[in-house]
Structure formats: structure tokens, C-alpha cells
N, C-alpha and C positions, 0 to 999 in steps of 0.2 A: 443338773445344768447350771444353776445358780452358784452352787459350791465351784462348780469348775470355771464358772466367769472369773471369780473372785479370787481363786488362787491363781488364775491365768494374769491377773492384775495386779496380785504383788509381785509375780515371777515378771512381767515385763516391767514393772515399777523397779527392781534390782537391774534388768540389764539397760533400760536408758541409766541408772545412776552409778554403773560400771564402771562407763568410761571417764564421768568425772571423776570419779573416786581414783581412777587409774592416774590422771591427768595432775594429778595432786602430789603422787609420789615422784622425787625428782627422779628424771631422766627416764620415766617412766616404766621402771625396771620390773614392775607390778603387771602382769599380764590380766587382761579381764575375764580371761576363763578361770583364773584362781579366784578372784572374788568372787563369779558368780557360784559356783564351786562351794567355797565356804557360805556364802550368805545363804545359799541353800540348805548346809548341812546345818544352820543355826535356827533359821526360820524354820526348816522341816521338823523341828523337835515339838514346835508347838500348832504345826498346821499339816494334814495329811497330804501333804504332794506328792509322796510316794505312793501311796493307795487310791489314788482318783485315776480312775480308767482314762477318762478325757485327757487328763496331762500327759498318763503314760503314752498316748497313741502318739500326740505334739510331740514326746521327747523321743520318741521312735522314730518318726517323718524327721526330728533335729539331727540324729546321727546318720542316716540317709543321706540327707544332703549334705552334711559335714563330709561324709567319705566320697559323695558323688561329688565335690568338688574337689577333692583330693586326688580322686581318679582323674578329672577332666584337666589336672595340671600336669599331669605328667607324658609327657609327650616323648614317644618310644624311638622315633627319629634322633632326637637330639641327646640320649642317652650314649656314654660311650660305652662300646660292648664289651671293652674289656674291663673296665670300671664297672658294669653290670655285673660281667663273670665274678671279679672278686668280692664285688658285696654280697652277692648268694652264697657264696663260699664263707663268707664271714659269719651270716647268719646261720647256716647248717653249722658251723664250728659251734656260735653260740647256743642253738637249740641241743646237740651232741653235750657242751658241758652242763647245761641246765640238766637235763634228763639224767646224766649223771651222776649229778650232785642229789636229784629229789630220789636216786636210786641208792645210792652210798648213806645220805645223812637220814636217819626216820626223819620224816615229819610230820609230830603227832597230829598237827593239823589240818595234813592235807593226804589222802590216801586214795588209791586206786587213779577213777578222772581228777579228782581234784588235785594228785601229785603233778598229773599231765597238763593240768591247763596252770596251775602254776608256775613251771617249765616254761611254757607258751609263753606266758607273762614276763619273764623274763628277757623275752628275747623282743618286745615290739618297741618299736618307734611311732609316738604321735605325728606322723607326719600329715595328718588331717589339720593338727593345731601347730606342726611347723610352718605349713606353706603360707598362712596369712603372714605369720611373721617375719619368714624370710622376703616375702613382698613389701611388707611396711621397711622393713628395716634397708630395704636395696640391697640384698645380697644377691639378686642373681646377675650372672656376669662374673662373680668371684669363685675361687676356687673351692670355698668354702659352701658357696652356693651351691655348685655342681654336685660338689659330695654330700650333701644332706638332703639333697636333691634325688639321687641314683640311692644311698645306701636307705636313706628313712622312705623313700616309695618301699623298697623290698621289705624294710622292718616293719611294715603294717601289710602291706600284701601277703606275704609268706605265713604269718603267723594266721592271719584269715582262713589259708588255706588248710592248716596245718590245724586248726581248729574244727574244720569241716570235717577232719580224719580221725584225731584224736580224742574228740568228744562227742563223735556220733554213736548211736546207738545200734546202727547197721553194723553188717560188715565190710571189712575194707574193700572187698570187689565191688559191693551196691554201691559204696559210697561214690568209691571211682568211677562207675558208670553212671551213675548220676550226675558225678561233678562233671564229666564228660561233656555228656549228654546238656548241661545248663552252659556251659561254655560253647559247647556249640548253637545254643540257642542265640547267645549274644553274638556271637562271630554272623552267624546268618542274619541278625537286623542290621549289624554293620555293613555287611559285605552285600545286601539286597539291592541296595542305589546303585552300583557298580554292576550288578550282574541286568537291572533292569536301567539302562543308561539314561534314558529317556526319563522315567520317573524320578531316576536318580537326579538328575541335574534340578527337575524341577522340586525335589524334598529338598535338596541341599541350599537352592536358592532360596526357599519358603522359609528354612532354619536360620538363612542371612537375613532377609530381608523384611520376616514378617514379624520382627521382635520390634521393629519402630513403630508398629500398629498398636492402636488403643486398647486392640482385643486382647495383645502378649500371646498371640498364638505361639510362637516359637516357645515361651515359657511354657505352655501349657502341654506341647508336645515334649520337651523334657521331661515336666512334672508325671506324665503318663507313662514314659519311659522307664524312669523309676519307680513309681509305684509298681508295675507289670514286674519287673524284674527283683524288686524286694518282695512282692509275694509269690514269686516262683521260687525264688530260695527258698520262703518259708514254708512252702508246700511240698519240696521235695526234702526236707530237713535240715536246711542250711541256715545258718544264722542272716539276719538282716543285712549286716556288716558286707559279707560277700556279695549280694545282690546290689548294695548301695556303687560299691566298689566296681562291679561290672559296669552298672550304668553309666559310670564314668569315663570306664575305658571305652565303653560303645560310643558315647558320645563323641570321646577325642577320635574315633574311628571315622565316624560320620562328618566331622569339623576336624580334619588333622591343620588346617591353619590357625585355628580358634577362631572367635569373632568376638571383640572385645565387647559389642553392644550388649550381645545375649549373655556373655559372660557378668558383665555390670549389673542384669537385671536378676540373673539365679546369685549373685553375692546379697543383690537385695533382700531378696524374700528369704534368704540361708541365713545369713550374716543378722540381718533386722528382725527375725522372727523364730524361725523354728531350732537354729542353732542356741542361743541363748537359751532357749527354754529347755534344750536337751541337759546343758551344764548344771543350769540351776536344780533341774529335777535330780539329775545323778548326785549331786550335794545332797538334795534332801532323803537320800535313802542313805545316806552317810550317820552310820550310830557314833556319835562322840564318845559314850562313855565307854564303849568296845574300845575306840581308836585310844583313849588315854588308857584302858586296863591294859592295852596289848603294846608298849613302847619298843618292845623287843624285835616283834614283826615289823613293825614300821620300820625301822633303823635297818634291821637287816634285811628286805626287800629293799631297799634304796641301795644299799651296800651290795648285795648281791646283783641288782641292776649294773649298777659301775661296771663290777666285774665281769660278769656275762656278757653284757653286751656294750658298753663304753670301752673296756679295754681290749675288747676283740677287733671292734672297729678301729681303732688307735692301730693296733698292732697291723692290721690288715691295711690301713694308710701307708705304716712306714716301709712295709714289705712289696706293695703295689707301684711297677715302674711309673704309674699314671701320677700315682700323688707322692711319689718318696722325696719328693723336691720340695714339699709342703716345708712352711718352718714350723716350730714346735708350738707355736701358738696358734697356727692355723689348724694343725692335727688335733690339738688339745679343742679346741672349737667346736671342729665338727663332732668328734668324738662323743663331746657332751651333751653338744643338742641330740645325736643319736640315741642318748640315755632318756629322753622326754617321755614320759609313756602317760596317757590319761585315755584317751578316747576306747580304746581297744581293753584299755584295763576293766572299763564299764563294761563292753560288751562281753569278755570273755568270763566274769565274776556273775554276770547276770546268768549265761547259760549253766554255768557251774553250779551257781544257787538254785536254777532252774530244775537242773537232773539231779539236787540233792547230794552234789559232790563238795560243796563249800557252805562252809553256815555264813548267815548273813553277817554275823560279825565279823569275821574275818575279811569277807568280800569288804567290808566299811573301812577296814585297816589299808586294804590294797588298793582302792580307789582314792582314800586319802594319800597316801604315798603319790601315786600317780600325781592329784595335784600339786601336792610338795616339791617334785620333781621340774614341773612346769613354771613352778616359782622360783626355784633356787637357781635353774641352768642362766637365766639371763644375768643374775646376781653374778654368779661365777664369771661368765664370762667380761663380764664388766668389770670385775674384780683383778682377771688374768690381762686384761689390757690395760689398766693401771699400774699393773706389776712390773710387766713385761715394758713398760716407759722405760723404767730405769736401768734396764738392761742387767738383771741380777749375774748371769751365765759369765758375761763380761766381767761383773764387778768380781766375781771368785776368780777368776782366772786373774784380775791385776791384783788382787790380795796374795794369791798364790806365788807371783812374780815378786813378793817382798814391797811390791809398793806401799806408799804412805796409806793408813787405813782413812785416815782426815781427809788427803786428796782424792780418794778414789767415792769418798762419801759425798763429799763435796763438789765433784765432776758429776755424779748419775743423779743428784739431786736435783740441781739445773736442767738435767734433761728433761727430768720430772716434773720441772714445772713450766719449761717450755712446752712439752706434751699437755698439760692441764693449761697453759694460757690458750694452745692453739683449739682445744676441746672447747674450751668456754666461749673463745670466738665465736667458730662455729656454733654454738647452742647457741649464742646470740643472735646469730645470723637467722638459724631456725625456729626462733620464738621459746628456746627452752626447749623444744621439742625431738632434743637429738641426743641419743644415748651415748655409752661409751661403746655399746656395739655399732650402732652405726657411723661411731667416727672410725672404728676398724675395718667396718665395709670401704668408708672412704677412702682410706689408708690402704687398703689392699687394692681397690681400682688405681689409685696413683702408683703405686708400686708395679701394678702391671703395665700402664701406660709406658711409664719409665723404660721398665725392661723393653717394652715393644720398641721404643723408640732408638735405645740403646742398640739394639740387635738390628733395624732397618740403618743406624750411623754405619756400626760395623760392616754392614754387607756393602753398604754405600761405598765405602773407605777401600774396601778391598776390591773393588770394581775400579776404583782411583787407582790403587795402587798397582794393576794387573797391567804388562806391558800389553797382553795378547787383548784386552778389551778396550773398546772403543764405542763412540756413540754409536756408530754403524750397527753395531753386534745387536744394540736393541731397538 
């Protein structure tokens, strides 16, 4: 008990320091998650974080709360059906490519179930990590935010289901029956208030109003739902991530309109305590010696993740009518965000190691690679923002038209300086908390407002010029 409290004190001290360290980095380009993971990897060499049963339980609860909030963030009624279909097809294409790769290319490190686990890892998206980043950077309401929500959510839900089948020790039919029964339990919980309308109204009113009480009864009810579904998932042979995601979906079904007060309290208990412990303990399980000994696996996994997940998502966005009109910058940003992979990498590698299908040293390398994607993606999107400010494609066309190299460079440097000055002014107004990604989101919103204004103006102009139209028609 004393050892657990000491280790928890160290973990929480790092959690308190993480935002302070992140604020020192210009533009806050390094997520707190990365700091927690790598701090755990360093301190884990000297203290037994990963072997302490008390911290293991807190870490499992942290992962559960992370996926609970991710599932609750998804609002099915707001997801574009056509985009959802294309996102599901793109994930299936990624899984097919990954499976073919594992069959064609002999992977000496991963065989049998380990190869299947490796293939699933290549299709994951860290939506649980992405959701708060999207919210903090005000990407909600932009095209990039909509795409990341749909593609990212399916990139986390579908791998969990695939993991239930491909890594299960039962026959596929028995796994299917168990999964259908589990989904039936979740649907029964979510639909019970509708069946018992009188009790349902009382239950929804309880969830909405009890949160303001000092007893925090609504948070207790959600915690009960989460722990029960995670327990049920484990008892039926599924991973805890499935139960946590199911709890998030069930809670959304109970509160389809959401509840800001309850959400704020849940974020407080998850992001304030459990989730940082999960990332820190996950980092403590990383063997840095194994990571440095296998740079090929580290770089190769990230490259495959970009090809199998990122390129497929980008191709889907260019082929889908709903997203075909996105600029190359928006497409690149959305596809790059979808290559972020960390929480599911931890969950899947843990299952594979427990089943003896993957060595702990290889799991350490893959978890490190997932953490690197969380670190690199914000930096890459910021670099794209800066590069696109000089309009490189236009510059190439101008040079191809035999324009003066000096004039072209001068013109585009001036555009870059203007963009940097505008970003600097906005950062000053935001007390230096605005990153290049935030600026991109603001510019997207401005362009969307301008497009809507132009469309409205053209519509009004057409009505004015139409001799058959008169004020009486309105």
C-alpha cells in the first residue's frame, strides 16, 4: 500500500508538471500525452510502476475513462451517413492491405496472432486522444473537424471489434454470439428508459439535475455504468476498451442532447486523475533499451501506419463526393490526424503480450512509435500551415510560365511575411496560446463564412434580377 501511494505520488507530480512543460514549448506543439508517456518511460527504469497491481488497476480505469469520453463524444445523428460509409470502407481497405502485407512479407517478429495484432495496429486512430485536441483547437465546425470525427471514431471502434474476433481464443461463431449478446445488453440499458417512459423521464431528469448536487450522483451513475460494462466485457472474454467504448455509446443514447455540467465533471475526474495515470503507467512499461535496439521496427511501423492508414484516408477523401472539394491542405491535415495512434496500441499490444503472441520488447517499440505519432502530427500540420502560406504550387506554375525567379520569390516571401504577421497578432491576442493549427482552424472558419456570404449574396442577386420574382413571392 505504501509503495503504491509513493508511485502514485510520482505519477501525479509528473501529471501536474506536464502542462507546465507543454506551455514552455512555442505554440504548445507538444501534447501533454507525449510528456506523460516519455516521463513514464524514463522513470519506469528506476521505479516499479508497471509491476505494481494498484497502479495497474488505476491505469485500466484511466483507459476506460478515456474511451468512455471518446464514445460519448460521438453523436450518431450528426455524422454524415455517406461520409460514414466511406470511412468504414476506407478502414476495411486499410485492414485488407495490412493483412495482405503480413501474409506476403515474412515478419519474423510477428507470427500467428502477433501478425494479426500488428495488422490491426496499422488501422488504428487515437480518437480518444484526438477528441480533446480537436476541442482545444476549436476544429469543431470545420471540414477537417467533421472528417476527423467520422474517420477517427471508426478508426477506433472498428479495430476494437476486429480485436475481439482476431485475438479471441474462442471460435468465431461463439465470439459473434457473445458480441451480439453484449451489444444487446448495451442496447437494453440504453432503451430501457424509453420502454418505461415514466421511469425513463425520471432517470433522464436525474442524470441531468443530480450533477449539481453535492453528492455527485450523476457521476456515480456513469461510473457504475462504466465499471459494469468493462467487467462484463472482461467476463465474456473481450478487452476492457470494448466495454468502455460501449459505455460511452450507451451514455450518449441516454443523453442524446448531451449535458455540459455532467461532461465537465466527467472530464474533471478523467483528465484530472485517471487518464494521466494511464498514459504515465503505459510509458513506464516501455523498455527504452529495446526501442534503441530496434530502430528499423520503430521507423518501419510509423511508415506503414502512414501508408496503410494515412494514404488510404487521403485517397478516400479525394474520391468521396462529400469531401472531394476539400483543399489539399485540409485533406492532408485530416489524413495526418488519422495516423495518430496510441491508446489502442497500448491496449492491443497488452492483449497480444498476455496471449504470448508478442514479445514485451516489440510491444515497447510499437507503443513508442504510437507516442511519436502523437508528437509529430501537430508539428507536421504546423509546418504545412507555414509552407502553404507561400502557395508553393502557384509558385511552381509561375516559374513554369518563365516568370522571373527573383520576382516570384519576392512575391511569395511577402505573402509568407503577411501570414506570419497575422499569426503573430492573433497569438498576442491569445496570450501566446495560439498554435499554427489553431490559426488554420480560424482561417477555415473565416473561409466558410465568406463562402456562405458569397452564396447568399449571389442568391439575393439572382432573385433581384429575376423579373418573375417580386417581394410578394416571399
